C-alpha positions as CSV (number, residue, x, y, z in Angstrom):
1,M,47.5,-33.8,-0.8
2,T,47.2,-32.6,-4.2
3,L,43.7,-34.6,-4.1
4,A,42.9,-32.9,-1.1
5,L,43.3,-29.5,-2.6
6,A,41.4,-30.3,-5.9
7,L,38.6,-31.6,-3.3
8,S,38.8,-29.1,-1.7
9,A,38.2,-26.5,-4.3
10,V,34.6,-28.5,-5.9
11,P,32.5,-26.1,-3.4
12,L,34.1,-22.8,-5.2
13,L,32.7,-23.6,-8.4
14,A,29.8,-24.9,-7.3
15,H,28.9,-21.1,-6.6
16,H,28.0,-19.5,-9.7
17,S,27.6,-15.2,-9.8
18,F,24.5,-13.7,-10.1
19,N,26.3,-12.2,-13.8
20,T,25.0,-16.0,-15.2
21,F,22.1,-15.2,-14.8
22,F,21.0,-11.9,-14.8
23,D,22.2,-9.6,-17.5
24,I,23.9,-6.9,-14.5
25,S,24.3,-3.9,-17.2
26,R,20.3,-3.7,-18.3
27,T,18.0,-2.5,-15.3
28,V,14.0,-3.6,-15.6
29,Q,11.2,-2.2,-13.4
30,I,8.1,-3.8,-12.2
31,E,4.4,-3.4,-10.6
32,G,2.4,-5.4,-8.5
33,V,1.5,-7.8,-5.7
34,V,3.4,-10.3,-3.7
35,K,2.7,-13.7,-4.1
36,S,5.2,-15.2,-2.0
37,F,8.6,-13.9,-0.6
38,K,11.1,-16.4,1.4
39,L,14.3,-15.3,3.7
40,V,15.9,-18.7,2.8
41,S,20.0,-19.0,1.8
42,P,21.5,-19.2,-0.6
43,H,18.6,-16.3,-2.7
44,S,15.8,-15.2,-1.2
45,E,13.5,-14.7,-3.5
46,M,10.2,-12.9,-4.0
47,I,7.0,-13.8,-6.3
48,V,5.1,-11.0,-7.7
49,E,1.9,-11.5,-9.6
50,V,2.1,-8.4,-11.9
51,T,-0.3,-7.6,-15.1
52,D,0.9,-7.1,-19.2
53,A,-0.7,-5.4,-21.1
54,S,-2.3,-7.4,-22.3
55,G,-3.9,-8.3,-18.7
56,K,-2.6,-11.1,-18.3
57,V,-1.2,-12.5,-14.6
58,V,2.1,-13.4,-14.9
59,D,3.7,-14.4,-12.2
60,W,7.9,-12.7,-11.3
61,R,10.9,-14.7,-9.6
62,I,12.4,-11.8,-7.9
63,T,16.6,-13.2,-6.7
64,A,17.6,-10.8,-3.4
65,R,20.8,-11.4,-1.6
66,T,21.0,-13.9,1.0
67,G,18.1,-13.9,3.8
68,A,20.2,-13.4,6.8
69,V,21.5,-10.4,5.1
70,A,18.0,-9.6,3.5
71,A,16.1,-9.7,7.3
72,R,18.4,-8.2,8.7
73,Q,18.5,-5.0,6.4
74,A,14.6,-5.7,5.8
75,G,14.1,-6.4,9.2
76,W,11.0,-7.9,8.2
77,K,9.1,-10.9,8.1
78,T,8.0,-13.2,5.7
79,E,4.2,-12.6,6.5
80,E,4.4,-8.1,6.2
81,F,5.3,-9.1,2.1
82,V,2.3,-11.2,1.0
83,G,-0.4,-9.3,-0.9
84,K,1.1,-5.8,-0.7
85,K,1.8,-3.7,-4.2
86,V,5.5,-2.9,-4.8
87,K,7.9,-1.1,-7.3
88,V,10.5,-3.7,-8.4
89,E,13.5,-2.5,-10.3
90,G,16.3,-4.9,-10.3
91,N,18.5,-6.8,-13.2
92,P,16.9,-9.0,-16.1
93,T,17.0,-12.6,-16.2
94,R,19.5,-13.0,-19.3
95,R,16.5,-15.5,-20.6
96,E,15.1,-14.3,-23.7
97,G,10.6,-13.1,-22.6
98,G,11.6,-14.7,-19.0
99,T,9.8,-13.2,-16.0
100,A,12.6,-12.9,-13.6
101,M,15.7,-10.5,-12.4
102,A,18.0,-9.9,-9.8
103,A,16.3,-7.6,-6.6
104,G,18.0,-4.3,-6.2
105,V,15.1,-1.6,-5.0
106,V,12.0,-2.9,-4.0
107,T,9.4,0.5,-2.7
108,F,5.5,0.1,-1.0
109,P,3.3,2.2,-1.9
110,D,4.0,4.7,1.8
111,G,7.6,5.4,0.1
112,K,9.6,2.6,2.3
113,V,11.8,1.7,0.2
114,V,14.4,-1.1,0.4
115,C,17.5,-2.0,-1.5
116,L,17.8,-6.4,-1.2
117,G,20.5,-6.2,-4.4
118,G,22.9,-4.0,-6.6
119,C,20.9,-0.6,-6.4
120,P,21.7,2.9,-7.2
121,G,24.7,4.5,-6.6
122,G,25.8,1.3,-5.5
123,P,28.1,-1.9,-7.7
124,P,25.7,-4.2,-8.8
125,I,24.7,-7.3,-7.6
126,Q,27.8,-10.2,-7.9
């Protein structure tokens, strides 16, 4: 019985909190073109090509909520993202100089705004 209880807790330890990898006390904003977007579990992922201050194109990895939640909330198909210019606001990676963030708000040039994570006025992504 004790062994069964101990083993049943293992999956709980495997799941991580976003604040382990992302600094939820800070917010950054990037602008670029969506290179890819995958609606997958456990977290959807968008790659955004951003031109840095030196003119170098850098890929930013944007992590969102689960694929199912993102798809339902946004009503999007992955092909609708690719090639689109976006502004993304979210919590940056804790790794110094890293090019990754936990998504908050994604804004398109036509003004469409979608919340994919911890959004202004709400709790941070966890």
